[in-house]
N, C-alpha and C positions, 0 to 999 in steps of 0.2 A: 165393356163386359156387363153382364147382367147383373143388377142389384141384387137378385135373389141369391147370387153366389155368396155375397157377403153376409146377408141375413141369414143363409144357411149354416153359416159358421158360428158356433158357440162353444164355451169351454166343456159343456156337458158331452156334446156330440163329439168334440175334439178328443176328450178324453176316452171315450168309448172307442172311437176308431183308432186312437193310439194305443190302446190296450190290444185290440184286435190284432193291429200291425205288429206289435212286440210279440205277442204269442206265436203268430205265424213266423215271423221271421227267425225267432228263437229254434222253433223247431226245425225250419228250413236250414239254419246255419249249424245246429247240432247235427244234423244229418250229414252236412257237407264236411264239418270237421273231424266227425267220427271216421270217415273215409281218409281225411288228410293224415291223422294220427296213425291210422292203421298203414297208410301207404309209406309212412316214414319208418315205422317200427316192426311191422309184422309182414307186410305183402312181400318184400324181397324174399323172404324165406318161404312163406307159404305158396306163392304163385310163381316165384322165379328162383327156385333152389338150385338149379343147374349153373346159375351165373355167380360169379365172384361178387364180393360184397358192393364194389363200385359199380358194376354193371347192373346188378340186381336193384340198387337203388335207383339209378338212372331209369331203368324199365318201369319201376313201380312209380316214380315221379311222372313217367310218360303218361301211364293211365290215369294219374292224378290230374295232368294238363289236359286231357281230352275233354273234360268238363268244362273247361274254360273255353274252349273252342267251341263247344256246344251253346255256350251262352248267347251269343249273338243271335242265333237261330231261335234259341227260346224267347229271346227279347223281341223279335220280329212277329213270332207266332202269337204269344200271350199279349204282346203289345196291341196287335190287331184286335184280338177279343176285347181287351181293355178298353180301347178307343171307340170301338164300334157297339159293344154290348154291355160294357160296365166294368169297373175294377172288381166288383165280388165274384162274378162268374170265372174271371182270368185267375184271380188269387186261390180260389177253391180248387181250381184245376192243377195249379202249380204244387199246392200242398199235397194233393193225393198223389201226383206223380212222383214227388220226392219220397214220400213215404213208402210207397210200394217198392220202389227202386232200392231204397236203403234196407229194408226187410229182407229183400232177395239177396242182397249182397251177403247178409248174415247167413243165408242158407247155402251159399255156394260152396261146393267141394273145392279142395285146392288142387294143386298140380299133381300132387302124388296120387290123387284119386281118378281125376278125368283127364290128366295131361294137358295139352295146349287148349283144350276147350274151356279150362278154368281162367286163364287170363283174357281169353276172347270174350267170354260171357261177363267178365269183371269190366271191361271196356265198355261193353253195350249198356250195362247198368249205369256205369259212370256218365255215358252220354245223357241217359235218361236225367240223371241228377243235374247235369249242367243245363239241360233244357229248362228244368223247373225253377232253378235259382236264377237262371237269365230272364225269366219273367216274373219272379218273386219280388225282388228288391225294388223295382220300378213302381210296381203296382202297390206295393205296401207303403211305400215313400208318399206316393200320390194320395193314398187314402188318408194318411194321418196329416200331411201338409194342406192338402186342400180342404180339410174339414176344420183347420185351426182358424182362430181370429187372427186378423192381420199383424198384429203385435207380438204374436206368440208362434209363429210359423216354425221357428228354428227349435223351439222347445218341444212342441209337438211331434216335429219330424225327428226329433231325437228317440223317439219311442220306437221308430223302426229300426235306429241304429243300436238301441239297447239289445235288440235280437242277437246281434254279433257276439258281444262278450258273454251274454247268458248261454247261447249255444256253444261257445267254446269252453265255458266253465263246465257245463254239463258234460261235454265230450271228453275234455281233458280229466275232469274228476273221475269219470267212469273208468278210463284207462289208468288213472292213477292207483285207483283201488285194486284193479285187476294186476297192475305190476307189483303191487305190494303182497299178493298171493304168491308171487313167484313167477319167473319167466316161463317155465313149464307150463304152468296154467294158462298164461297169457298166449303163448303161441300154440298151444295144442286146441283149445276150445274157447277160452275166456274172451278172445278179441271179438267173438260173434254176439256176445250178449248185448254190447252197446247198440249194435245194428238191429238186433231183433225188438229192442225196446223201442224202436220207432213206431212199432204197431200201435202201442197205447197212445203215443204223442199225436198219431195221425186223428184219431177220435177226439182228442181233446181240442186240436185245431180247427178241426171241421165244425164243431159245435160253436165255438168262439166266432168264427167267421160268419156263420149262418145267421147270428144275431145282430152284426153290425150293419149300420145304414151304409147306402151308397154314397159316394163322393158328392158334395152339393155342387162341384163344377160340373161333374157329369150329368147330373140331374137337371141343370140348367141348359142341357142340350147343347153344351159348347163343343163337346167332342163329337167327331164323326159326322158333322153337319156340312162343313165346307170342304171336305176332301173325299174322293172317291176311294182312294187307298191311303191308309195312314202313313205307310212306308214310303210311298212316293211323295206325299206331303213333307214327310220328315227330311228326306234327302235334298228336296228342292228348297225348302224355306229355313230348315234348322241346321244346315250342314256346319255352319261356323261354329255355333255353341256347342254341337255335337264332337267337334274336333277339340274344343277346350275341355269338355268333360272328359274325352279319352286321355288327355294328358293329366287331369287332376286325378284320375284313378291310379296313376302309376305308383304312389305311395300308399294310398288306401287298400289297393290289392296287392301289387308287387312287393311294396316294403313290408306289409303285413305277412305275407307268405315267407318272405326271407325271415322275419323276426320270429316266427312261429314253427312252421313245418320244416323249414331248411335248417334252423338251429337247433331244434330237436334231434334232427338225424345227424348233424355234425357233433353235437354234444355226446351222444351215445355211440359214435362211430369207434372202431378200435383205436384209432389214432389219439383220440381225446379220452375215450374209456369212462365217461361219466355214466352212473347208473340211471336207467330209464325212471326210476322212481324219483330221482333229485329233479330232473328236467320237467317231468310231468307234474310235480308238486309245485314247482316254481310257476309253470304256465297256468295251473289251476288257481292259484293266489293271484297271479297277474290278471286273469280273466274276471275275478271278483272285484278287484281293484278298478279294472276298465268299466264294469258294470255300475259300480258307485258312481264314477265321475261323469258317466255319458251325459245324463240329463241336466246336470249343473253346467257343464261345458255348452251344452245346447241352449240353456236360458242365457248364460252369459252372451253367447252368439246374437241373442236377441237385442241385447243392451250395447254391445260394442261393434257388432257386425260380424256376420259368419266368416267372411274373408279373413279378418285379423286372426281368429281362432285357429283357422287353416294355417296361414303363415307361421304361427307360432308352433303348432303341433308338427308340421312338416319339418321345420328347421331343428326343433329340439330332439325329434326322433333320430336325426342323423347323428347328433352329439352323444345321444344315450347308447347307441348300438356299440360303440367302441369299447368302453369299460365293461360291457357285457361280455364281449367275446373274449377279453383278457382274463376275467373272471372265471369263465367256463374252462379255459385252457389250464388255470392254476387250480380247479376243482375247489374253489373258494364257494362253498355251499351257500353260506349266509349272504355273501354279496351277489350271488347268482340270483337268489330269491329277489333281493332288493332291486337289482337293475333289470331284471326281466319285468318287474312291475313298473319300474321308472319308464322303461321303453314303451311299454303298452300304454301308459299314462300319457306320454307324448304323441303316440300314434292315435289316442282318442281325440286328441284336438284336431287331427286331419280326418277323422271319422265322425264325430258327433254332429257337426253341421252339415255334413254331405248330402243327406236327404233333401234338406230344404234348399241348399245352395244349388244342387243339380235340378231339383224340381222347377225353381224360378228361373233357370237359364233358358227354358223352351216355352214357346207360344202354346196356348192351351190345346189347340188343334193337334193331334197326334203326339201329344205330350208323352203318354205312356211309351209308345213306340220310340220316340226320340231318345227319352231318358234310358230306357232299358236297352237300347241298341248302343248308345254311347258308353254306358257303363259296361256292356256286354263285352264289346270290341276291347275296350281298355283292360278288362279283366282277363280276356283271352291273351292278349299280348304281354301285359306286365305281370299278371298273377300266374297265368300259364306257363309261362317261359322262365320266370324267375328262379324256381328251384333248379331247373336244368342248367341254366347260365351259371348260378352261383356255384353248383356242383362242378361244372366245367371250368371255371375260374380257378376253384380250389384245387383241383386236379392238376392243372397246367401250371399254376404258380408255386404251389406248396405251401402257401400261407393264406391267412383270412383276410389280409388287408385288401386284396383284389375284390373279395366279397363286400368289404366295407365300401370301397369306393365305388362299387356298382350301386349300392344302397344310397350312396350320396348322388349318383346320377339320377336314379329314380325320384329322389327329393327335388332335384333341380328341374326336372320336367313338370312335377306336380305344382310346384311354385309358379312356373311359367302358365300353367293352364289355369290356376286361380286367379292369376293377374287379369288375364283376358276374359274371365266368365262374364257374360251379361246377367242382369238381373230384371225380370219382368214380375210385375204384380198382377194377382187376379182381380185386384180393385181398380185397375187403370187401363186404358186402353193399350194395345201392344203395338209398338211401332216396329218398322221393319229393319231398322238399322242395327248394326252389331258394334257396340262400342264398349270397351272395358271401362267399368265404374270403379273409381279408386276412392272417392271421398267417402266419409263416414256415412252420410245418409244413404249412399248408393249400396253400400255394402252390407248394410243393416237390412234385413229382409222385412222389416215392418215399415220401411219407408213409404212415404205415400205416393211418391214419383218414381219412375224408372227410366 
């Protein structure tokens, strides 16, 4: 691989790229989670008022899942742009598409005003969000990881991961404030404000991304030179690591959705009866905790190996979800606040190293497409279906233990994917073999050989 790639990676450049990635992904995830919270708390009433609570929730989660199934297409579309024309133009496009779609959701009339067209337009705009986030995460990850010095790949990749908790913090915080104003305000018009605020965030994000430099890997003209179509190159040459990435996402996407969106809906259901302000407050505090620990966990990944952080985070998240559910059912507010944060702390171990782990699973050629498609398909299956599956299990069995064991299944799949994930270095020639690396040197992303 070209020496210029290494020389183009400095802490100054990496910090600038990492900051741009963090700002962009924060805005993207804010938009995405604003919809997720509204789908759990508001949309069943606003867009599906003729259905009972259970069916309305399923219908609302259905519109939520649509975005996950649009992600692979977004990964292909923006991955092609990113592999052939550069990371910057792809990321600018995703940010603009996401912001416009989010603002329009905030302007959308409900079922009482325009009938069935309300849910239909809601689905269309949710598809646009899915396309945008499908191309955003992979590109932002590559921008930060490819710009980082060899021994700090996971740390700077953590800046991309920082966008998720910050976006969740902003979105849950916004709805928490509205919930404190009363359910009447929230359901009548207050829910629209977090969506409309995205208009301001679009301008900030575009300005930051305009000023960032292109990835040094792309500048070395590695991308787009040896394949006519990035998608075909990815399918022919990167299918095995894409399969491993698909499995890894099971807990980072599916488990996270169960621990946030589904838990919020369950806690505020008539059967449990927890006030929305309580669970939203706990989620807001937990997002703050997650934001604080993301970069330290990423830095630790450079020291001990990204895979070991993943193993710990995946395993501990399954352990933490059990007491959380018990305390929610007992309405123990103090312990709910504590264990929502504990669970999110554990999930951070499966999230903080993910950008770098997955970025280095793929050959430089068609890396954007490969990474985005692997993550997008995984998010579609695990993240998109998990709320509906969890709701179905809860309805069928009548208790939450079925959902807990489903969470354990997601954790097991993620552990298997992590075990078999290969690691390639931008500083060494890429071989064609696909072998799991389990020794400390191999799992540390700063290792000199892969």
